[in-house]
C-alpha positions in Angstrom: -31.1 -1.0 -6.9 -29.7 1.8 -4.5 -28.4 0.9 -1.2 -30.9 3.0 0.7 -33.6 1.2 -0.9 -32.2 -2.6 -0.3 -31.8 -1.2 3.3 -35.2 -0.2 3.3 -36.3 -3.8 2.3 -33.9 -5.3 4.7 -35.4 -3.3 7.4 -39.0 -4.2 6.6 -38.4 -8.0 6.3 -37.1 -7.8 10.0 -41.0 -6.6 10.6 -42.2 -9.0 8.3 -40.3 -12.0 10.2 -41.6 -10.4 13.6 -45.3 -10.6 12.0 -44.9 -14.1 10.9 -43.4 -14.9 14.8 -46.5 -13.5 15.9 -49.0 -15.3 13.7 -47.2 -19.0 14.5 -46.5 -18.2 18.2 -49.0 -16.1 19.4 -48.7 -12.9 21.7 -46.4 -14.7 24.4 -43.4 -14.0 22.3 -41.9 -10.7 23.1 -39.9 -8.6 20.7 -36.5 -6.7 21.4 -35.0 -5.0 18.2 -35.1 -6.1 14.4 -32.6 -3.9 12.3 -31.3 -4.2 9.0 -27.8 -5.5 8.6 -24.9 -6.2 5.9 -26.8 -8.6 3.4 -29.8 -8.7 5.5 -31.7 -8.4 8.9 -32.6 -10.1 12.1 -34.6 -10.0 14.9 -34.1 -10.5 18.6 -37.0 -12.5 20.2 -37.9 -13.6 24.1 -39.6 -17.0 23.7 -39.6 -17.8 27.2 -43.0 -17.7 27.9 -43.8 -19.9 24.8 -44.0 -23.6 24.8 -41.1 -23.6 22.9 -38.2 -21.4 20.7 -38.3 -22.1 17.1 -35.1 -23.9 15.8 -33.8 -23.9 12.3 -35.9 -26.9 11.4 -39.0 -24.4 11.8 -37.5 -22.1 9.1 -39.7 -23.7 6.4 -42.7 -22.9 8.1 -41.7 -19.6 9.3 -40.7 -18.8 5.6 -44.3 -19.9 4.3 -45.8 -17.4 6.8 -43.6 -14.5 5.4 -44.9 -15.4 1.9 -48.6 -15.2 2.9 -48.0 -11.6 4.6 -45.9 -10.6 1.6 -48.4 -11.6 -1.1 -51.3 -9.7 1.0 -49.9 -6.5 -0.4 -49.8 -5.0 3.0 -49.0 -1.3 3.8 -46.3 -0.1 6.3 -48.2 2.6 8.2 -46.3 5.0 10.3 -47.9 7.0 13.4 -46.3 9.4 15.9 -47.1 8.8 19.3 -46.5 10.6 22.7 -44.1 8.8 25.2 -47.0 8.0 27.3 -49.0 6.7 24.5 -46.0 4.4 23.6 -45.5 2.9 27.2 -49.1 2.0 27.3 -49.2 0.6 24.0 -46.4 -1.9 25.1 -46.9 -2.1 28.8 -46.6 -5.9 28.5 -42.9 -5.7 26.8 -40.2 -4.8 29.1 -37.8 -4.4 26.4 -39.7 -1.8 24.4 -40.5 -0.2 27.9 -36.6 0.1 28.5 -36.0 1.4 24.9 -38.7 4.2 25.5 -37.7 5.3 28.8 -34.1 5.4 27.3 -35.2 8.2 25.0 -34.2 11.8 25.3 -36.9 14.4 26.3 -38.8 15.7 23.3 -37.5 12.8 20.7 -40.1 11.9 18.3 -41.2 8.4 18.8 -43.1 6.4 16.0 -44.7 3.1 15.5 -45.1 1.2 12.4 -47.7 -1.5 11.7 -47.8 -4.0 9.1 -50.9 -6.3 9.0 -51.6 -7.2 12.8 -48.0 -6.4 13.9 -47.0 -3.2 15.3 -43.5 -2.1 16.3 -41.8 0.5 18.2 -39.5 1.8 15.2 -37.6 4.8 14.2 -38.1 4.0 10.1 -38.5 4.4 7.5 -39.8 1.5 5.7 -41.2 0.4 2.2 -44.5 1.8 1.3 -45.9 -2.0 1.1 -45.0 -5.4 1.1 -45.6 -5.5 -2.7 -42.0 -4.0 -3.1 -40.5 -7.1 -1.8 -39.8 -9.7 -4.9 -40.6 -13.3 -4.5 -37.8 -15.6 -3.3 -35.5 -12.6 -2.8 -35.0 -13.7 0.9 -34.4 -16.5 3.2 -34.0 -17.1 6.8 -30.2 -18.2 7.5 -29.3 -19.2 11.1 -30.4 -18.9 14.9 -28.2 -17.7 17.5 -28.2 -16.7 21.2 -27.9 -12.9 21.9 -27.8 -10.9 25.3 -30.5 -8.0 25.3 -28.5 -5.0 24.0 -25.3 -7.0 24.0 -25.2 -7.1 28.0 -24.3 -10.3 29.4 -26.0 -9.4 32.8 -29.4 -9.3 30.7 -31.7 -11.7 29.6 -30.6 -13.9 26.3 -32.9 -13.7 23.5 -33.0 -15.8 20.4 -31.7 -13.8 17.4 -33.4 -14.9 13.8 -31.2 -14.1 10.9 -32.1 -13.4 7.5 -30.8 -12.6 3.9 -32.7 -10.1 1.9 -31.7 -8.9 -1.7 -33.3 -7.1 -4.4 -34.0 -10.2 -6.9 -34.2 -14.1 -6.1 -31.0 -14.2 -8.4 -29.1 -11.8 -6.3 -30.1 -14.1 -3.1 -29.0 -17.2 -5.0 -25.7 -15.7 -5.8 -25.1 -14.6 -2.5 -25.6 -18.2 -1.0 -23.5 -19.6 -3.6 -20.8 -17.3 -2.5 -21.2 -18.3 1.2 -21.0 -22.0 0.2 -17.6 -21.1 -1.5 -16.7 -19.0 1.6 -17.0 -22.2 3.7 -14.8 -24.5 1.5 -12.2 -21.7 1.9 -12.8 -20.9 5.5 -9.0 -20.3 6.8 -9.9 -22.2 9.8 -10.6 -25.3 8.2 -7.9 -24.8 5.7 -5.4 -24.1 8.5 -6.3 -27.3 10.3 -5.9 -29.1 7.0 -2.5 -27.6 6.2 -1.2 -27.6 9.7 -0.6 -24.2 10.0 -1.8 -22.9 13.4 -4.5 -23.7 16.2 -6.2 -22.1 18.8 -6.4 -22.8 22.4 -9.7 -20.9 23.8 -9.3 -22.4 27.5 -5.7 -21.1 27.8 -4.9 -18.3 25.3 -8.4 -17.1 23.8 -7.8 -15.0 20.8 -4.0 -16.0 20.5 -2.5 -18.1 17.7 -0.5 -21.1 18.1 1.8 -21.0 14.8 2.8 -24.4 13.9 6.1 -24.8 11.6 4.4 -24.4 8.3 2.1 -21.8 9.3 5.2 -19.7 11.1 7.3 -19.9 8.0 4.4 -18.1 5.9 4.3 -15.7 8.8 8.0 -14.9 8.5 7.8 -14.8 4.9 5.1 -12.1 5.0 7.8 -10.1 7.3 10.5 -10.7 5.1 8.7 -9.5 1.9 7.2 -6.3 3.9 10.8 -5.7 5.7 12.5 -5.6 2.1 9.9 -3.5 0.6 10.4 -0.9 3.5 13.9 -1.0 3.4 13.7 -0.2 -0.5 11.4 2.5 0.1 13.6 4.5 2.9 12.2 3.1 6.2 14.4 2.4 9.2 13.1 -0.4 11.8 12.5 -0.2 15.3 11.2 -2.1 18.1 9.8 -0.8 21.1 9.0 -2.5 24.5 6.0 -4.6 25.0 5.1 -3.5 28.8 4.9 0.2 29.3 3.5 2.8 31.8 -0.1 3.8 31.4 0.8 7.1 31.5 1.9 7.2 27.9 -1.6 6.0 26.5 -2.9 8.9 28.7 -1.0 11.2 27.1 -2.0 9.7 23.6 -5.5 9.8 24.3 -5.8 6.1 23.6 -6.6 5.4 27.3 -9.6 7.4 27.5 -10.8 6.2 24.4 -9.8 2.7 24.7 -8.9 1.8 27.8 -11.4 -1.2 28.4 -9.7 -2.8 25.9 -6.2 -2.6 27.4 -4.7 -5.6 29.6 -2.9 -3.7 32.6 -2.1 -4.0 36.0 -0.2 -2.4 39.1 3.2 -3.3 40.1 4.7 -3.3 43.8 5.7 0.4 43.5 1.8 1.5 42.7 2.5 2.2 38.9 0.1 0.9 36.2 1.7 -0.6 33.3 -0.1 -1.7 29.8 0.7 -4.5 27.8 1.4 -2.6 24.5 -2.1 -2.3 22.7 -0.7 0.0 19.9 2.8 1.3 18.8 2.3 4.9 18.4 3.6 6.2 21.8 6.8 4.2 21.6 7.6 5.6 18.1 6.9 9.0 19.2 9.5 8.3 22.1 12.2 7.2 19.7 11.7 10.1 17.9 12.2 12.6 20.7 15.9 11.0 21.1 17.9 13.9 20.0 17.3 17.2 18.4 15.8 16.9 14.7 16.4 19.1 11.7 14.2 19.8 8.9 16.8 18.5 6.8 16.5 14.9 8.7 12.7 14.9 7.7 10.9 12.9 6.5 11.6 10.0 9.2 10.2 6.8 8.3 10.2 4.7 11.3 8.7 1.2 10.8 7.9 -1.7 13.6 6.6 -5.1 13.4 5.2 -4.6 16.8 3.2 -7.5 18.8 0.3 -5.6 20.4 -3.0 -6.8 22.9 -6.3 -5.7 22.8 -9.1 -7.3 24.6 -12.1 -8.3 22.6 -15.0 -9.9 23.6 -15.3 -13.9 23.6 -18.0 -13.7 21.1 -16.4 -11.8 18.5 -13.3 -13.6 18.1 -12.8 -15.5 14.9 -9.8 -17.2 13.7 -7.4 -14.8 12.4 -9.6 -12.5 11.3 -10.2 -11.2 14.8 -8.1 -11.9 17.9 -6.5 -10.4 21.0 -2.8 -10.7 20.1 -1.7 -9.8 16.6 1.6 -8.3 14.9 1.0 -4.9 13.0 3.2 -4.2 10.1 3.3 -0.4 11.7 4.8 2.8 10.4 5.0 6.0 11.6 6.3 9.0 9.2 7.5 12.2 10.5 7.3 14.9 8.1 7.0 18.5 7.3 3.8 20.0 6.7 5.3 20.6 3.0 6.1 17.1 2.7 2.8 15.7 3.9 1.0 15.2 0.7 3.9 14.0 -1.3 4.3 11.3 1.6 0.9 10.2 1.4 1.0 9.8 -2.2 4.4 7.3 -1.7 2.7 5.4 0.9 -0.4 5.1 -1.2 1.5 3.9 -4.2 3.2 1.2 -2.2 0.1 0.2 -0.6 -1.2 -0.6 -3.9 1.7 -2.0 -5.4 1.8 -4.6 -2.3 -1.6 -5.7 -2.7 -1.0 -6.6 -6.6 1.8 -8.3 -5.6 -0.4 -10.7 -3.4 -3.3 -10.9 -6.1 -5.3 -8.3 -5.2 -6.2 -5.7 -8.2 -9.5 -4.6 -7.1 -9.0 -1.8 -4.3 -11.2 0.5 -3.2 -10.3 3.7 -1.4 -12.4 5.6 1.6 -11.5 9.0 3.2 -12.8 8.5 6.7 -13.1 11.9 8.3 -13.4 13.3 12.0 -15.8 11.3 14.4 -17.6 12.8 17.0 -15.7 11.8 19.8 -12.4 13.2 19.0 -9.0 15.3 20.0 -7.8 18.6 18.4 -9.3 21.5 17.0 -11.4 21.8 13.9 -8.9 23.7 12.5 -6.2 21.1 12.6 -8.9 18.6 11.3 -9.5 20.9 8.6 -6.1 21.0 7.5 -5.4 17.2 7.8 -8.9 16.0 6.0 -8.1 18.6 3.1 -4.4 17.2 2.8 -5.5 13.7 2.4 -8.3 14.7 -0.2 -6.2 17.1 -2.2 -3.5 14.2 -2.3 -6.0 11.8 -3.9 -7.6 14.1 -6.2 -4.1 15.6 -7.3 -3.1 12.4 -8.4 -6.2 11.1 -9.9 -7.3 8.5 -7.5 -10.9 7.5 -7.0 -12.4 7.7 -3.6 -15.5 7.7 -1.2 -16.1 9.7 1.9 -16.9 7.5 5.0 -18.3 10.3 7.4 -17.2 10.3 10.9 -15.3 7.1 10.6 -11.6 8.6 11.1 -9.3 7.8 14.1 -10.2 9.8 17.3 -6.7 11.7 16.4 -7.0 12.5 12.5 -8.7 11.3 9.5 -7.4 8.2 7.5 -7.5 6.5 4.4 -8.6 2.9 4.4 -7.9 0.4 1.6 -10.7 -2.1 1.1 -9.7 -5.3 -0.9 -11.9 -7.3 -3.1 -11.0 -11.2 -2.9 -11.6 -14.1 -5.4 -15.1 -14.7 -4.5 -16.2 -11.0 -4.4 -16.1 -10.5 -0.6 -14.3 -7.0 0.7 -11.8 -6.7 3.3 -10.7 -3.4 5.0 -6.8 -3.8 5.6 -4.2 -0.7 4.9 -4.9 2.7 6.5 -3.2 5.8 6.2 -3.8 8.5 9.1 -2.4 12.0 9.2 -2.2 13.1 12.8 -1.2 16.5 13.7 -2.3 15.6 17.7 0.0 13.3 18.8 3.1 15.5 18.1 1.5 18.2 20.0 0.6 15.8 22.9 4.5 14.4 23.0 6.0 17.6 22.4 7.7 16.4 19.3 9.3 19.3 17.3 12.2 19.7 14.4 14.0 22.7 13.9 13.3 24.4 10.6 15.5 26.6 8.1 15.3 29.4 10.2 16.4 28.1 13.4 12.9 28.0 15.0 11.2 24.9 16.5 8.1 23.5 14.4 5.9 20.7 15.0 6.3 17.4 12.6 3.2 16.0 11.0 2.9 12.3 12.0 1.6 9.8 9.3 0.5 6.4 10.9 0.6 3.5 8.4 -0.4 -0.2 8.2 -0.1 -1.9 4.9 -1.3 -5.6 5.9 -3.1 -4.4 9.0 -2.0 -7.2 11.2 -0.1 -10.2 9.8 -2.6 -12.6 11.2 -5.4 -11.1 9.6 -3.9 -10.6 6.2 -2.8 -14.3 6.4 -6.3 -15.2 7.1 -7.6 -13.1 4.0 -4.9 -14.8 1.8 -5.7 -18.2 2.6 -9.3 -17.7 1.9 -8.6 -15.6 -1.3 -6.1 -18.4 -2.8 -8.3 -21.3 -1.4 -4.9 -22.3 0.7 -3.1 -22.7 -2.6 -0.7 -19.9 -1.8 1.6 -18.5 -4.3 4.9 -20.4 -4.7 7.0 -18.1 -3.3 5.0 -17.7 -0.3 4.0 -21.2 0.6 5.5 -23.4 3.2 4.8 -26.6 1.5 6.4 -26.1 -1.9 7.7 -29.3 -2.7 6.7 -32.9 -1.2 8.7 -35.8 -2.6 7.1 -39.0 -2.8 8.6 -42.2 -3.8 6.5 -45.0 -5.2 8.7 -47.5 -3.3 11.4 -47.8 -0.5 14.0 -48.6 -3.0 14.1 -45.2 -3.9 14.2 -43.5 -0.7 17.9 -42.8 -1.2 17.2 -40.9 -4.4 14.5 -39.1 -2.5 17.2 -38.1 0.3 19.4 -36.7 -2.5 16.6 -34.4 -4.2 15.7 -33.0 -0.7 19.2 -32.3 0.3 19.4 -30.0 -3.2 16.3 -28.6 -2.9 16.8 -27.4 0.8 20.3 -26.2 -0.3 18.5 -24.1 -2.9 16.2 -22.6 0.1 13.0 -24.6 -1.1 10.7 -25.5 1.7 10.9 -29.5 1.2 9.4 -32.7 2.9 9.4 -36.4 2.1 6.9 -39.0 2.4 8.2 -42.2 2.7 5.5 -44.1 4.2 4.4 -47.3 2.7 1.3 -46.2 1.2 0.2 -46.1 -2.7 1.2 -43.1 -4.7 -2.3 -42.3 -5.3 -2.9 -42.1 -1.7 0.2 -39.7 -1.0 -0.9 -37.4 -3.9 -4.4 -37.1 -2.6 -3.5 -36.4 1.1 -0.5 -34.1 -0.1 -3.1 -32.2 -2.7 -5.5 -31.7 0.3 -2.8 -29.8 2.4 -2.3 -27.8 -0.5 1.4 -28.9 -1.5 2.4 -26.8 -4.4 4.3 -29.4 -6.1 4.4 -33.2 -5.7 7.5 -35.1 -6.7 6.8 -38.7 -7.6 10.3 -40.8 -7.6 10.5 -44.1 -9.2 13.2 -46.5 -11.1 12.9 -44.2 -14.0 13.7 -41.1 -12.2 16.4 -42.6 -10.3 18.1 -43.9 -13.4 17.9 -40.9 -15.3 18.4 -38.4 -12.8 15.4 -36.7 -13.5 12.2 -35.9 -11.3 8.3 -36.2 -12.2 6.3 -33.6 -10.6 2.4 -33.1 -10.5 1.4 -29.4 -9.6 -1.5 -28.5 -7.5 -4.6 -28.1 -9.5 -3.5 -30.2 -12.5 -3.6 -33.9 -13.3 -1.0 -33.9 -15.6 2.6 -35.4 -14.7 6.0 -33.4 -15.9 9.2 -34.5 -16.1 12.3 -32.4 -15.4 15.9 -32.9 -15.3 16.9 -32.7 -11.8 19.2 -29.7 -12.0 16.5 -28.2 -14.6 13.8 -28.6 -12.0 15.9 -27.0 -9.4 16.6 -23.8 -11.2 13.0 -23.6 -12.1 11.7 -23.7 -8.5 14.4 -21.4 -7.2 13.0 -18.8 -9.9 9.6 -19.2 -8.9 10.5 -19.2 -4.9 11.7 -15.6 -5.8 9.7 -12.9 -3.9 7.4 -10.9 -6.5 9.7 -8.6 -8.9 8.5 -5.2 -7.4 10.3 -6.1 -4.1 13.3 -7.2 -5.5 
């Protein structure tokens, strides 16, 4: 089914949910908004005048009422009304009154009726409830939601539901969610002792534990190696800088409310760095640049801070403090297309190293609120489109979703259970070089503006690691893991041999720990499997005598025995970064 049609079904399901609520709870419930969303729909409802609000225990009753409505083959009837008619029709619902009064003068106002439920709605909807297949929808959860997202306004009850074209698609989605719950990086992060959060003291900031920080550093080491091999230099810019920099760049006007800032005794306002671009521009300005110096590929692992609403924070996926694997490529207009293609190829190679073979590319074009002339935007958008077309890359247009200073390519990864994640971006910027007065001397000795290409491949180290944990269900590739080998002697008599193995493995650069507790080996294996140790080394009399090592690799019930030196060579080889990085 086409996306447009399934969205019509999802939007219509929100109305059917509201109709069912009206049948069960009567006219005391007041309705806010009920849009379609990814995979389903929701409706915000005020139950404060009712005897009680529904809970998830009431879902079965509500779904049965929805089934009855759908089976009646009821049409969705549209009617255009005047503003006065709309105000009269919804006079007892302050939420609809607020929406109606906020409409621009002269805007078309429509209402939709299904059964005995009438709603203020732009539409469109399906023609009738018969278009909804049996068992293709399901209520999923209840949450509190402030009216129109404003914490100073009433809190409503938001009822969520799933809706799909068929019952089979719904069942597949529910199975995916069950698998996603098992893979939740927050749950695995705790089990694997990688990180934790302190919402009371540092909301949206990660406390990295030793094992987690090892992986974090390994990701940076990997990217640093790839960048060095591809002609990048690395810089570092201050974490606190004058607000005027972001006013010059245009970020303050666009994102000022998300910045952490404060005044000093001299009356200046400083920002904790929300993005790295202005700092990169200032480094470029040091000294005169010739066309012969370009392209300059300037990378920075910059820690940035952006305020996000508390309710939107979600583990590593959405934080307030994170590290970007940022880079800014300064090039001539003639070099722009080739640099975009080099960057694109690098991004796809890197994703493949981490197990992501299915990657979608979107070209996001000029947003409504932007800086720069249409002429500049035409050049930048065409350059990205031509780079993709001329090199055989498939892509889709994402209208109006570009950065405020330039169009961008977005890279969407599909993980092991079919979910999509937006990660890397490549953005062509012809505006910031103008605003920061960046120049280079061309072959005629005249000053010209460079093109500035913004580039992030992981996006943020934190979020990419969260995606990796869920993609691999916590069982990270051996080279990336921080829990590579656990040595588990079956008795205290073999602790000295465990010490010897540990020393040799650590000397070989392998992350190694010992478990010398007086516990049964079966207990140790279960516990370290839960913590996603890649290899558990079982040490007993035979191993000590013969200078061997018996191992069990994660995901296998089979034990393998190696000569100790043979095993060390094996794990040294396995611990190397992917070939494309060496």
